[in-house]
C-alpha positions in Angstrom: 1.6 -53.5 -67.7 1.5 -54.4 -64.0 4.6 -56.6 -64.3 6.6 -53.8 -65.9 5.6 -51.5 -63.2 6.5 -53.9 -60.5 9.9 -54.6 -62.1 10.7 -50.8 -62.4 9.1 -49.6 -59.3 7.1 -47.0 -61.2 3.8 -47.6 -59.3 2.0 -44.7 -58.1 -0.8 -44.7 -55.5 -4.3 -44.6 -56.9 -6.1 -41.3 -56.6 -8.6 -42.7 -54.1 -6.7 -43.3 -51.0 -8.1 -45.4 -48.1 -7.4 -45.4 -44.5 -7.4 -49.0 -43.5 -8.9 -50.0 -40.1 -5.9 -50.5 -37.9 -5.3 -53.8 -36.0 -7.7 -55.9 -38.2 -4.9 -58.1 -39.3 -2.4 -57.3 -36.4 0.5 -59.4 -35.3 -1.8 -62.0 -33.9 0.7 -64.8 -34.9 3.5 -63.3 -32.9 3.1 -65.8 -30.0 4.0 -68.8 -32.3 7.4 -70.0 -31.3 9.8 -71.2 -34.0 13.1 -72.8 -34.1 15.5 -70.1 -35.4 17.5 -72.4 -37.8 14.4 -73.6 -39.6 13.2 -71.5 -42.6 12.2 -72.2 -46.2 15.8 -72.7 -47.3 16.9 -75.1 -44.6 13.6 -77.0 -44.7 14.2 -77.8 -48.2 17.6 -79.5 -47.5 15.4 -82.3 -46.0 14.9 -84.6 -48.9 11.4 -85.7 -47.7 10.3 -82.2 -47.4 11.7 -81.1 -50.8 10.1 -84.2 -52.4 6.7 -83.6 -50.8 6.7 -79.9 -51.8 7.6 -80.9 -55.4 5.1 -83.7 -55.7 2.1 -81.6 -54.5 2.9 -78.6 -56.5 3.6 -80.6 -59.7 0.5 -82.7 -59.3 -1.6 -79.6 -58.8 0.1 -77.8 -61.8 -0.4 -80.7 -64.2 -4.2 -80.8 -63.6 -6.1 -79.9 -66.8 -8.0 -76.7 -66.1 -11.1 -75.9 -68.1 -14.0 -73.4 -68.3 -17.5 -74.7 -68.6 -21.0 -73.2 -68.9 -24.1 -74.9 -67.6 -27.0 -75.4 -70.1 -30.2 -73.4 -69.6 -32.0 -76.5 -68.1 -29.1 -76.9 -65.6 -28.7 -80.7 -66.6 -25.7 -80.3 -68.9 -22.6 -78.3 -69.6 -20.7 -77.1 -72.5 -16.8 -76.6 -72.6 -15.7 -73.1 -73.4 -12.4 -73.7 -75.1 -12.1 -70.2 -76.6 -12.8 -68.3 -73.3 -10.0 -65.9 -72.3 -9.9 -67.3 -68.8 -9.3 -70.8 -70.1 -6.2 -69.5 -71.8 -5.0 -67.7 -68.6 -5.5 -70.7 -66.2 -4.4 -73.5 -68.6 -1.9 -72.1 -71.1 -0.4 -68.7 -70.6 -1.3 -66.6 -67.4 1.2 -63.8 -68.2 4.1 -62.9 -70.6 6.7 -64.5 -68.3 5.3 -67.9 -67.3 3.5 -70.9 -68.6 0.5 -72.1 -66.7 2.5 -75.0 -65.2 5.1 -72.7 -63.8 2.6 -70.2 -62.6 0.6 -72.8 -60.8 3.8 -74.3 -59.2 5.0 -71.1 -57.7 1.5 -70.0 -56.7 0.9 -73.2 -54.6 4.5 -73.3 -53.4 4.0 -69.7 -51.9 0.8 -70.7 -50.4 2.4 -73.7 -48.6 5.5 -71.9 -47.4 4.3 -68.4 -46.8 0.7 -69.1 -45.9 -0.7 -66.9 -48.7 -0.3 -66.5 -52.5 -1.1 -63.6 -54.6 -1.6 -62.5 -58.2 -2.7 -59.2 -59.5 -5.4 -59.5 -62.2 -4.3 -57.3 -65.2 -7.6 -56.2 -66.8 -8.5 -54.8 -70.2 -9.2 -51.1 -69.6 -12.4 -51.0 -71.7 -14.1 -54.4 -71.2 -12.6 -55.1 -67.7 -12.0 -58.8 -68.6 -8.8 -60.3 -67.3 -5.9 -60.4 -69.7 -3.0 -61.5 -67.5 -2.4 -62.8 -64.0 0.8 -61.4 -62.5 2.3 -63.5 -59.8 3.6 -61.4 -56.8 6.8 -62.5 -55.3 6.4 -61.7 -51.5 10.1 -61.7 -50.9 10.4 -58.8 -53.4 7.0 -57.1 -52.9 5.5 -57.8 -49.4 1.8 -57.8 -49.4 -0.2 -56.0 -46.7 -3.9 -57.0 -46.4 -6.1 -54.3 -45.1 -9.9 -53.8 -44.2 -11.9 -50.7 -44.9 -15.6 -50.4 -44.8 -16.2 -54.3 -44.7 -14.0 -54.8 -47.8 -10.5 -56.1 -48.3 -7.7 -54.1 -49.8 -4.2 -55.2 -50.9 -1.2 -52.8 -50.6 1.6 -53.9 -52.9 4.7 -51.8 -53.4 2.7 -48.7 -52.1 -0.1 -49.3 -54.5 -3.6 -50.2 -53.2 -5.7 -52.8 -55.0 -9.3 -53.7 -54.4 -9.9 -57.4 -53.5 -11.6 -58.1 -56.9 -8.3 -57.2 -58.6 -6.1 -59.7 -56.7 -6.2 -63.4 -56.5 -5.5 -64.4 -52.9 -5.5 -68.0 -51.8 -4.7 -68.5 -48.1 -3.3 -71.7 -46.7 -4.0 -72.8 -43.2 -5.8 -69.9 -41.4 -7.4 -69.0 -38.2 -9.6 -66.3 -39.6 -10.3 -67.4 -43.2 -8.5 -64.3 -44.6 -4.8 -64.6 -44.1 -2.9 -67.8 -43.8 0.0 -69.2 -41.9 2.9 -70.9 -43.6 3.6 -74.6 -42.7 7.1 -73.7 -41.6 5.7 -71.6 -38.8 4.1 -74.6 -37.0 6.4 -77.3 -38.3 9.7 -75.6 -37.2 10.3 -77.6 -34.1 9.4 -80.9 -35.7 11.5 -80.2 -38.8 14.3 -78.9 -36.5 14.7 -82.3 -35.1 15.2 -83.8 -38.5 17.7 -81.0 -39.4 19.6 -81.7 -36.2 19.7 -85.4 -37.0 20.9 -84.6 -40.5 23.7 -82.3 -39.1 24.6 -84.9 -36.4 24.9 -87.6 -39.1 27.0 -85.3 -41.3 29.5 -84.5 -38.4 29.7 -88.1 -37.3 30.5 -89.5 -40.7 32.7 -86.6 -41.7 34.9 -87.6 -38.7 34.9 -91.2 -40.0 32.9 -92.2 -36.9 35.9 -91.5 -34.5 34.1 -88.7 -32.6 35.6 -88.1 -29.1 38.4 -90.1 -27.7 40.5 -90.1 -24.5 44.4 -90.5 -24.4 45.6 -92.3 -21.3 49.3 -92.9 -20.3 51.2 -94.7 -17.5 53.4 -91.6 -17.1 52.5 -88.3 -15.8 52.5 -85.4 -18.2 52.9 -81.8 -18.0 50.1 -79.5 -19.0 52.0 -78.5 -22.1 52.5 -82.1 -23.2 48.8 -82.8 -22.8 48.0 -79.8 -25.0 50.5 -81.0 -27.6 49.2 -84.4 -27.7 45.7 -83.4 -27.9 46.2 -80.9 -30.6 48.3 -83.4 -32.6 45.7 -86.2 -32.4 42.8 -83.7 -33.0 44.5 -82.5 -36.2 45.4 -86.0 -37.4 41.8 -87.4 -37.0 40.2 -84.3 -38.3 42.0 -84.5 -41.6 40.1 -85.3 -44.7 42.7 -88.0 -45.8 41.4 -91.5 -46.3 44.2 -93.1 -44.2 45.3 -91.8 -40.8 48.0 -93.7 -38.9 48.7 -92.1 -35.4 51.8 -93.0 -33.5 51.5 -92.6 -29.8 54.7 -93.0 -27.7 55.6 -93.3 -24.1 53.2 -96.2 -23.4 50.2 -94.1 -24.2 46.8 -95.5 -25.3 44.1 -93.9 -27.3 40.5 -95.0 -26.4 37.6 -94.1 -28.6 34.4 -93.0 -26.8 31.9 -94.9 -28.8 28.6 -93.5 -29.9 25.9 -94.2 -27.3 22.8 -96.3 -28.1 20.7 -93.0 -27.8 23.0 -91.3 -30.4 22.8 -94.3 -32.6 19.1 -94.2 -32.5 19.1 -90.5 -33.3 21.1 -91.3 -36.4 18.1 -93.5 -37.5 15.5 -90.9 -37.1 15.3 -90.2 -40.8 12.5 -92.6 -41.3 10.4 -91.0 -38.5 11.3 -87.6 -40.1 9.7 -88.7 -43.4 6.5 -89.5 -41.5 6.5 -86.1 -39.8 7.0 -84.4 -43.1 4.2 -86.4 -44.6 1.9 -85.3 -41.7 2.8 -81.7 -42.1 2.3 -81.6 -45.8 -0.8 -83.9 -45.7 0.7 -86.4 -48.1 1.1 -90.1 -47.8 4.5 -91.3 -46.5 4.5 -93.7 -49.5 4.5 -90.8 -51.9 7.8 -89.7 -50.2 9.4 -92.9 -51.2 8.9 -94.6 -47.9 7.9 -97.9 -49.5 7.8 -100.0 -46.3 4.9 -102.5 -46.2 3.8 -101.2 -49.7 2.6 -103.5 -52.5 1.0 -103.2 -55.8 -2.4 -104.3 -54.5 -2.8 -101.0 -52.6 -1.0 -98.7 -54.9 -4.2 -97.6 -56.7 -5.9 -97.0 -53.3 -2.9 -94.9 -52.3 -3.2 -92.8 -55.5 -6.9 -92.1 -54.9 -6.0 -91.1 -51.3 -3.3 -88.8 -52.5 -5.7 -87.1 -55.0 -8.5 -86.7 -52.3 -6.4 -85.6 -49.4 -3.4 -83.7 -50.9 -4.6 -82.3 -54.2 -8.3 -81.8 -54.3 -8.5 -79.4 -51.3 -6.0 -77.1 -53.0 -7.8 -77.5 -56.4 -11.0 -76.3 -54.8 -9.4 -73.4 -53.1 -8.0 -72.1 -56.4 -11.3 -72.9 -58.3 -13.4 -70.9 -56.0 -11.1 -67.9 -56.1 -11.0 -68.1 -59.9 -14.7 -68.3 -60.1 -15.2 -65.3 -57.8 -12.7 -62.9 -59.5 -12.1 -64.0 -63.1 -15.7 -63.8 -64.3 -18.0 -60.9 -64.6 -21.4 -61.0 -62.7 -23.1 -61.6 -65.9 -21.0 -64.6 -66.7 -21.5 -66.0 -63.2 -25.2 -65.8 -63.7 -25.0 -67.5 -67.0 -23.5 -70.5 -65.3 -19.8 -70.1 -66.3 -17.3 -71.7 -63.9 -13.8 -73.3 -63.8 -13.2 -77.0 -63.3 -10.0 -78.9 -62.7 -9.8 -82.5 -63.9 -8.3 -84.4 -60.9 -9.2 -87.7 -62.6 -6.1 -87.1 -64.8 -3.9 -88.0 -61.8 -5.4 -91.5 -61.8 -4.5 -92.4 -65.3 -1.0 -93.9 -64.8 -2.2 -97.4 -64.3 -3.4 -98.3 -67.8 -5.0 -101.7 -66.9 -7.1 -100.0 -64.2 -7.9 -97.0 -66.5 -9.0 -99.4 -69.3 -11.3 -101.2 -66.9 -12.7 -98.0 -65.7 -13.5 -96.6 -69.2 -15.0 -100.0 -70.1 -17.4 -100.1 -67.2 -18.5 -96.5 -67.9 -19.1 -97.3 -71.6 -21.0 -100.5 -70.9 -23.1 -98.8 -68.3 -24.1 -96.1 -70.7 -22.5 -93.3 -68.7 -20.1 -92.3 -71.5 -20.2 -93.0 -75.2 -17.2 -94.4 -76.9 -16.4 -91.1 -78.6 -16.5 -89.3 -75.3 -13.9 -91.6 -74.0 -11.9 -91.1 -77.3 -12.0 -87.4 -76.6 -10.7 -87.9 -73.1 -7.8 -89.8 -74.6 -7.2 -87.1 -77.1 -8.4 -89.1 -80.1 -10.7 -88.0 -82.9 -14.4 -89.2 -83.1 -15.3 -92.2 -85.2 -18.5 -92.5 -87.1 -21.3 -94.6 -85.2 -19.8 -94.3 -81.7 -21.9 -91.4 -80.4 -24.7 -93.5 -79.1 -24.6 -94.6 -75.5 -24.7 -98.3 -74.9 -27.4 -99.9 -72.7 -26.7 -103.5 -71.5 -29.6 -105.9 -72.5 -30.1 -107.2 -68.9 -30.8 -103.8 -67.6 -33.1 -102.5 -70.4 -36.6 -101.4 -69.6 -39.6 -103.0 -71.1 -40.2 -100.0 -73.3 -36.6 -100.3 -74.7 -37.1 -103.9 -75.4 -40.4 -103.4 -77.2 -39.0 -100.5 -79.3 -36.0 -102.7 -80.3 -38.3 -105.6 -81.3 -40.5 -103.3 -83.3 -37.5 -101.9 -85.0 -36.3 -105.4 -86.0 -39.7 -106.4 -87.3 -39.8 -103.3 -89.5 -36.3 -104.3 -90.9 -37.3 -107.7 -91.8 
């Protein structure tokens, strides 16, 4: 298995070696400046950034993922619950992970590193996918090459054709390889980290900070050093109570925090807004509930799905459609579909009103709604309803004829 080979390092190069075109994906990102102390680990110490990453990845991972096939007339579709791709993308992609965990780490890598990869483990006879093995780029760096107008992926000294590797890039200048958000957000996040460190140091010192010792008597350099060391050690202690005793008519003056420094301590709210912009997520989703009320909460949820989750879902859907189905399956109209409507089901009142309107308009039958709610069908609820005030003359005449025949 691919995963076992990755774990044990037993990969061998394929017999058909390639000589990739050099410079196709060169270090064209090298000119981007970054703040040295900002990386994946330090960025996650910012609560807003951690929360934003968690929300986006979890919301994407909990989307129901299905496989459908269009009917021959192109007007309908049938769900393929037993298709092997349905199992891989919605239940168990490999022997190590559930679909939720797989989706979470795939999207997280895409956001942080700019690219996410998974090797498609195929049946040697039928070539159908049987497992999707996530590639941890910190352990097995991936090198994307181009040869004869085709992409190749070199992982742990093994070369894979593009059709055998799921690759979803994040923000990209060339549409092939992506750039992690940290690369561009480093300076902005660095300000929030600096504010966080400054606040920690300030409160850790009980707000004392810098002070000046003054005296009416002259002091030798040695005495100044001893006084300074003693007071610094006293105010630097972690004890709750510190009682300094200053003799010889000396006075300690605390240099208070400046208005600019005080404002710097309050930059956390602005930092939340900055994180929201970088992650393309609403600040309200990051628990910044200023000026938020229940009347706009539903609108914010729709905005979150449309702006933050749907673009990622489409990227994954299109990559799955390209590489997890055979050409014959593609031509027969088989495709994947992620149900983003599931993220809008938290408000039960709004949900009930939504289903009710669709039923009354004849868009969905009552049994179809029951299926969406994971409930079994009931006899007599398969026929779509049609409001009387919007019926055609033909429908009204047919109904009258039916009633006359009954009587």
